Each structure stands twice: as C-alpha cells, then as structure tokens.
C-alpha positions in Angstrom: 0.0 0.0 0.0 1.3 3.5 -0.8 0.1 7.0 -0.6 1.1 9.5 -3.3 0.5 13.3 -3.5 0.7 15.5 -6.6 1.2 19.2 -6.9 -1.0 19.1 -10.0 -4.3 18.8 -8.0 -6.1 20.8 -5.3 -5.8 19.8 -1.7 -9.0 17.9 -1.8 -7.7 15.7 -4.7 -4.0 15.8 -4.0 -3.5 12.4 -2.3 -4.1 9.0 -3.9 -4.0 5.5 -2.2 -2.7 2.6 -4.3 -2.1 -1.0 -3.5 -1.1 -4.4 -4.9 -0.9 -8.0 -3.9 0.9 -10.9 -5.6 1.7 -14.6 -5.2 3.9 -17.2 -6.8 3.9 -21.0 -6.7 7.2 -22.7 -7.6 5.5 -25.8 -9.1 8.8 -27.3 -10.1 9.9 -27.6 -6.5 7.0 -29.9 -5.7 7.6 -33.6 -5.1 5.2 -34.7 -7.8 7.5 -32.8 -10.3 10.5 -35.0 -9.6 12.0 -36.5 -12.8 9.9 -34.2 -14.9 11.2 -32.5 -18.1 10.5 -29.2 -16.4 13.5 -27.8 -14.6 11.5 -24.6 -13.9 7.8 -24.1 -13.7 6.3 -21.1 -11.8 2.7 -19.9 -11.6 2.2 -16.3 -10.5 -0.5 -13.8 -10.1 -1.0 -10.2 -9.1 -3.7 -7.6 -8.8 -3.3 -3.9 -7.8 -3.9 -0.3 -8.6 -1.6 2.5 -9.8 -2.1 6.2 -10.3 -1.2 8.5 -13.2 -0.8 12.2 -12.6 0.7 13.2 -16.0 -2.4 15.1 -17.2 -1.0 16.3 -20.6 1.9 13.8 -21.1 4.4 16.5 -20.4 6.6 14.7 -17.9 7.5 15.4 -14.3 7.0 19.1 -14.1 4.4 19.9 -16.7 0.7 20.8 -16.4 1.1 22.6 -13.1 -1.6 24.9 -11.8 -4.3 23.5 -14.0 -6.8 24.0 -11.2 -6.1 27.8 -11.1 -7.1 30.6 -13.4 -3.9 31.9 -14.9 -3.3 35.1 -16.9 -0.7 36.3 -19.3 0.1 39.6 -21.0 0.7 40.2 -24.7 -0.4 42.2 -27.7 -4.2 41.9 -28.0 -7.0 43.9 -29.7 -5.9 46.7 -32.0 -2.2 46.1 -31.2 -2.6 47.1 -27.6 -1.0 45.2 -24.7 -3.4 43.5 -22.4 -4.2 40.6 -20.1 -5.8 37.4 -21.3 -6.7 34.0 -19.8 -3.9 31.6 -20.4 -5.4 28.8 -18.4 -9.0 28.1 -17.6 -9.2 26.2 -14.3 -10.6 22.8 -13.6 -10.4 22.2 -9.8 -11.9 18.7 -10.2 -8.8 17.2 -11.8 -7.7 14.1 -9.9 -5.6 11.0 -10.3 -6.2 8.7 -13.2 -6.5 5.2 -11.7 -5.5 1.9 -13.3 -6.6 -1.4 -11.9 -4.8 -4.5 -13.3 -4.9 -8.2 -12.8 -2.3 -10.5 -14.2 -1.7 -14.3 -14.3 1.6 -15.6 -15.6 3.4 -18.9 -16.2 7.2 -19.2 -16.4 8.7 -22.4 -17.7 12.0 -24.1 -18.6 12.4 -27.6 -20.0 15.3 -29.9 -20.7 17.7 -27.8 -18.6 16.3 -24.6 -20.0 17.0 -25.6 -23.5 13.4 -24.4 -24.2 12.2 -21.6 -21.9 9.7 -18.9 -21.9 6.7 -17.2 -20.2 3.1 -16.6 -20.8 1.0 -13.8 -19.3 -2.7 -12.8 -19.5 -4.0 -9.6 -18.1 -7.0 -7.4 -17.6 -6.5 -3.7 -17.1 -9.1 -1.0 -16.5 -8.4 2.7 -16.5 -10.9 5.1 -14.9 -11.0 8.9 -14.8 -9.2 9.2 -18.1 -7.4 12.4 -19.0 -9.3 13.8 -22.0 -9.9 17.2 -23.4 -13.3 18.7 -22.4 -14.5 21.4 -24.8 -16.2 24.5 -23.4 -17.7 27.6 -24.9 -15.2 30.2 -26.1 -17.1 32.8 -24.1 -15.1 31.5 -21.2 -11.8 32.8 -22.7 -10.7 29.3 -23.8 -12.2 26.5 -25.9 -11.0 23.5 -23.9 -9.8 22.3 -20.5 -8.2 19.0 -19.4 -10.6 16.8 -17.5 -11.2 13.4 -16.0 -13.9 11.4 -17.6 -14.4 8.0 -19.2 -13.2 4.5 -18.6 -11.5 1.9 -20.9 -10.4 -1.7 -20.7 -7.4 -3.5 -22.1 -7.4 -7.3 -22.2 -4.6 -9.4 -23.7 -1.9 -11.9 -23.6 1.9 -11.8 -24.0 4.2 -14.7 -24.8 8.0 -15.0 -25.0 9.8 -18.2 -26.0 13.5 -18.9 -26.5 15.1 -22.2 -27.5 18.7 -23.4 -28.0 18.6 -25.3 -31.3 22.3 -25.9 -31.0 24.1 -26.0 -27.7 27.7 -27.1 -28.0 31.0 -25.9 -26.6 32.0 -24.0 -29.8 28.6 -23.6 -31.4 25.4 -22.1 -30.2 22.2 -21.2 -32.0 19.3 -19.6 -30.1 16.0 -18.7 -31.6 13.5 -16.4 -29.9 10.1 -15.0 -30.4 7.8 -12.6 -28.5 4.2 -11.7 -29.2 1.5 -9.6 -27.7 -2.2 -9.4 -28.3 -4.2 -6.5 -26.9 -7.9 -5.8 -27.2 -9.0 -2.5 -25.9 -12.6 -1.3 -25.4 -14.0 2.0 -24.3 -16.4 1.3 -21.4 -17.8 4.8 -20.6 -17.9 8.3 -22.0 -20.1 10.4 -19.9 -21.6 12.6 -22.6 -25.0 12.8 -24.4 -23.4 11.5 -27.6 -21.6 8.5 -26.0 -18.4 9.4 -27.7 -15.4 11.7 -27.5 -13.9 13.4 -30.6 -11.5 16.3 -30.9 -12.3 18.2 -34.1 -8.6 18.7 -34.6 -8.0 15.0 -34.8 -9.2 12.2 -37.1 -9.8 9.7 -34.3 -11.7 9.5 -31.0 -13.4 7.2 -28.5 -16.9 5.8 -28.6 -18.5 3.5 -26.0 -18.0 -0.1 -27.1 -15.4 0.9 -29.6 -11.6 0.9 -29.5 -9.1 3.4 -28.4 -8.0 5.9 -31.1 -10.6 4.6 -33.5 -10.7 6.6 -36.7 -13.8 8.8 -37.1 -13.8 10.0 -40.7 -15.7 10.4 -43.9 -15.8 7.1 -45.8 -14.6 7.5 -49.4 -17.2 6.3 -52.0 -15.2 6.8 -55.2 -14.7 9.3 -58.0 -17.8 10.5 -59.7 -17.1 9.3 -63.3 -19.2 12.2 -64.7 -17.9 15.1 -62.7 -14.5 14.0 -61.5 -15.3 15.0 -58.0 -14.7 12.9 -54.9 -17.8 11.3 -53.3 -18.3 10.2 -49.8 -21.0 8.1 -48.0 -23.6 9.9 -45.9 -24.9 8.8 -42.6 -28.0 7.3 -44.2 -26.0 5.3 -46.8 -26.2 7.7 -49.7 -23.3 9.6 -51.4 -22.5 13.2 -51.5 -19.7 15.5 -52.7 -20.0 17.8 -49.7 -20.1 15.7 -46.5 -20.7 17.3 -43.1 -19.5 16.2 -39.6 -22.8 14.3 -39.3 -21.6 12.0 -42.1 -18.5 10.9 -40.2 -18.3 7.2 -39.4 -16.5 5.1 -36.9 -14.4 2.9 -39.1 -13.4 0.1 -36.7 -9.8 0.9 -37.4 -7.3 2.2 -34.8 -3.8 3.6 -34.7 -3.1 1.2 -31.8 -1.8 -2.2 -33.0 -3.7 -5.4 -32.0 -0.7 -7.6 -32.4 2.9 -6.8 -32.0 6.2 -8.4 -31.0 9.5 -9.6 -32.4 11.6 -12.6 -33.3 15.3 -13.2 -33.8 18.4 -15.3 -33.5 21.8 -15.4 -31.8 24.5 -17.5 -33.4 28.0 -18.2 -32.2 30.7 -20.4 -33.7 34.4 -20.4 -32.6 34.4 -16.7 -32.0 32.2 -15.6 -34.8 28.7 -14.3 -34.0 25.6 -13.2 -35.7 22.7 -11.5 -33.9 19.4 -10.5 -35.7 16.2 -9.0 -34.4 13.0 -8.4 -36.2 9.9 -6.5 -34.9 6.4 -6.5 -36.2 3.0 -4.9 -35.7 -0.3 -6.1 -37.2 -3.8 -4.7 -37.5 -2.7 -1.1 -37.1 -3.7 1.9 -39.2 -2.2 5.3 -40.0 -3.2 8.3 -42.0 -0.5 8.7 -44.7 0.2 12.4 -44.4 3.3 12.2 -46.7 1.3 10.6 -49.5 -1.4 13.2 -49.1 1.2 15.9 -49.5 2.8 14.3 -52.6 -0.6 13.8 -54.3 -2.0 17.2 -53.4 -2.8 19.4 -56.4 -2.0 22.6 -54.5 1.7 21.4 -54.6 1.8 21.3 -58.4 4.6 23.6 -59.6 5.8 24.2 -56.0 7.2 20.8 -55.0 7.6 17.1 -55.7 4.5 15.1 -56.8 4.1 11.4 -56.8 3.9 9.6 -60.1 0.7 8.1 -58.9 -1.0 11.5 -59.3 -0.7 11.1 -63.1 -3.9 9.0 -62.7 -6.2 11.9 -62.2 -9.7 12.3 -63.7 -10.2 13.7 -67.2 -13.1 13.3 -69.6 -11.0 10.5 -71.2 -9.9 8.9 -67.9 -13.1 8.5 -66.0 -11.9 5.4 -64.0 -9.1 7.4 -62.3 -7.6 7.0 -58.8 -7.6 10.8 -58.1 -10.2 13.5 -58.7 -9.9 16.1 -61.4 -7.5 19.0 -61.1 -9.2 21.9 -59.4 -11.9 19.7 -57.8 -13.5 21.9 -55.1 -13.9 19.2 -52.5 -10.4 17.7 -52.5 -9.8 19.2 -49.0 -12.4 16.6 -47.7 -9.9 13.8 -48.5 -7.8 14.9 -45.5 -10.8 14.0 -43.2 -11.6 10.8 -45.0 -10.2 7.2 -45.2 -8.9 7.9 -48.7 -5.4 8.2 -47.3 -5.9 5.7 -44.4 -3.4 2.9 -44.8 -2.8 -0.5 -43.3 0.4 0.2 -41.4 1.2 -3.4 -40.5 4.9 -4.1 -40.9 7.8 -6.4 -40.2 11.1 -4.7 -39.7 14.7 -5.8 -39.5 15.4 -3.8 -36.4 18.9 -4.9 -35.6 21.7 -6.9 -37.2 25.2 -7.4 -35.9 28.0 -9.6 -37.3 31.5 -9.9 -35.8 34.3 -11.8 -34.2 35.4 -12.2 -30.6 39.2 -12.7 -30.3 40.4 -15.1 -27.7 42.5 -13.8 -24.8 45.5 -16.0 -25.8 45.5 -14.3 -29.2 45.8 -10.9 -27.6 48.6 -11.4 -25.1 51.1 -9.6 -27.3 48.8 -6.6 -27.3 48.3 -6.7 -23.5 44.5 -6.8 -24.1 42.1 -9.0 -22.2 39.5 -8.9 -25.0 38.7 -7.5 -28.4 35.6 -7.6 -30.5 35.4 -6.5 -34.1 31.9 -6.1 -35.5 29.6 -4.3 -37.9 26.0 -3.5 -37.0 23.0 -1.8 -38.4 19.6 -0.7 -37.2 16.3 -0.4 -39.0 17.8 -1.9 -42.1 14.6 -2.9 -43.9 10.9 -2.7 -43.5 8.3 -4.9 -45.2 4.9 -3.1 -45.2 1.9 -2.5 -47.4 
C-alpha cells in the first residue's frame, strides 16, 4: 500500500492511495514434479492499482496549476498590450486510476533448452485524462478533465530455444508476441463518444481506443471527376458534413505486436538479428497526401501516382480532377488511411570475438570486431 501526492491537484484531490498483492507458486519444487522434463515451472498472479498524474503527457514538471485561473500579457486587440486568460481552471482534476490483474506462467524444460513465459492480463483505467470542450465565451475553448473508462485485455508470450548448444557452437531462436484488445467502457456525454475536431480519431462507448472517425470515401464520380463520400444514411455526397463521419473500426493502436530473432556463435564468430512487427494497425499517410496534393503542383515534388487523375477521357481514375472543389475533404476521409502493419529488420550485428590468448602480445584481455545496423529494412503494405 502506498500514498502519493501530486502538486497538480487541489488539496481535496492531491492524495491517492494505491495498493497491490501478488503470489507465486514454484511448481517445479513440488515432489510430484521430480523426474519431470520441467526444470523450472512457476505460476504467478497479481492484482493492484496504480495512479497516473501526467495530465498532458508533459513529464514530471508539466501541467502545473491547471486548477487555477492563470493570466498572461501580450499584444491583443488593435495592437494594444493587455491581459488574457492563459489557463481556464478545472479544480476537479484528480488521479487517473489503473486497476490491473495478471496471471503468468514461467517455464523451462530440458535444462532450460526451451524456456519462456506466458501472461494474460485485464486492465481497467478510470477517470481518463481527456480534453473537455467549453464555450469560447469563457476565454478558452477546452480544458483538461477526468472522464471516461477503458479496458485492455490481452496476452503476452515470450519463448527462446537453444537449437544448437555445444562448446564451440550455439544457436538460439527467440520469439515474442502480444495481443491486446481494448474497449471504451464509458464516455459520460450525451453522444456517448469523444472526438477532438482537430484529430481524425476518438473514442466511442463499445469501440476501440484511437478509433478513426472520418468520412468514408465512396469513389470518384465518373461524370464530374469529384470525390464522393458516403452519408450517414448510406447515400453519397460530394459535400459531407460532420454528421456524415463514421466510426471505421480501425485504430492507430496495433492489435498484435512483438518480435523474433536469433543469436548464433561459432568459434568466436557471432551473428545477432532481431525483427519486430505490428499487425492490424492503421495510419493516415500524411506524406502521401502531401505528394498527391494538387496545391503542390509547380511548387514541390509530386508522386507519379498522381498522373492517374480524372479527365473526360480517364473516368476510372484514382484521383479526382484537377481543381476539384472538394479535394480538401480527403484529409478528413479514409482515402489516405493505410494499413500500417509491418515487419522490420530492427537490428543486425556480425562480428568476431578474439580469444585472450591471441591478444597477449597486445596486452589486451578482450577484443571484439563487428559491424551492426539498425532499422535496415521494413516490409509493409
């Protein structure tokens, strides 16, 4: 049990109480495990709470005095110096609370030739830090606030095995993986969702974290060359409004992620490789939007893809006609939303470890010569 206090909150909300319990059973020490292939087998579990005070993700010293009205001076109306509200107060700010349960299993078989761990967890976060929008008549348009709850459930696994284990040669393969399913449990608002108009994603009750909330692209009108988008009632329009935005069931948070690799040693030579991956994750391709934006024509580089724009003789085009009046709507649509799943060669190292006896004439106890690279190649759609 611990008590923490934060300077970011009022006296009434300053202190938070958090706790945790855990237990472990060394199964491999039990009598019934004698002569088993398991040299290590442990079952563990834990449950507890933790607190988060980082309201704006600014680190240790940021977001101070958010419960007070703060003023600043500067050039205001008609070039005159004046005071203005730099911080609209929210005295109700408090700790964001995370409750998490975890069950795990650690194992090693055949004298740890094959070893690993498996964890499953359930985590709930209450009193989320989200932006609450207020009328500009208050002197600001938003304040940080606590509201909403979300849930994360998932599993993590890590396995390593010595395929070759000899005095002069060793080859170890390893793999890690994580699956996480998140769900928004509560958004205390009339709409049942949270969306910042400056962003293309938000939260809706029953949906996922950072779910894209955008216009759904319907295609290029073959007759006019204009972009078309689905409306909320299933029709199509060239001029969608915010009411036509849709929750797309796609998130910027990956569902699956992890890595795999190998370590190889043979008579002083070594090779280490590590790959990482993320699956079922989506990103808005801002670079591609810029390189296929007609406003950049004549002022910057343009992708060759943009050669496929609509003309009266190219009605089945990928991009709308030049000068199309609704092209700006593409920035708020899934037209540029891409599957960002990838596999990346994160690290590669090759080298040689000299033996001490070979270095005596140099008065050195060890010497390693190697070459290494990071982020060498990425496979992605």
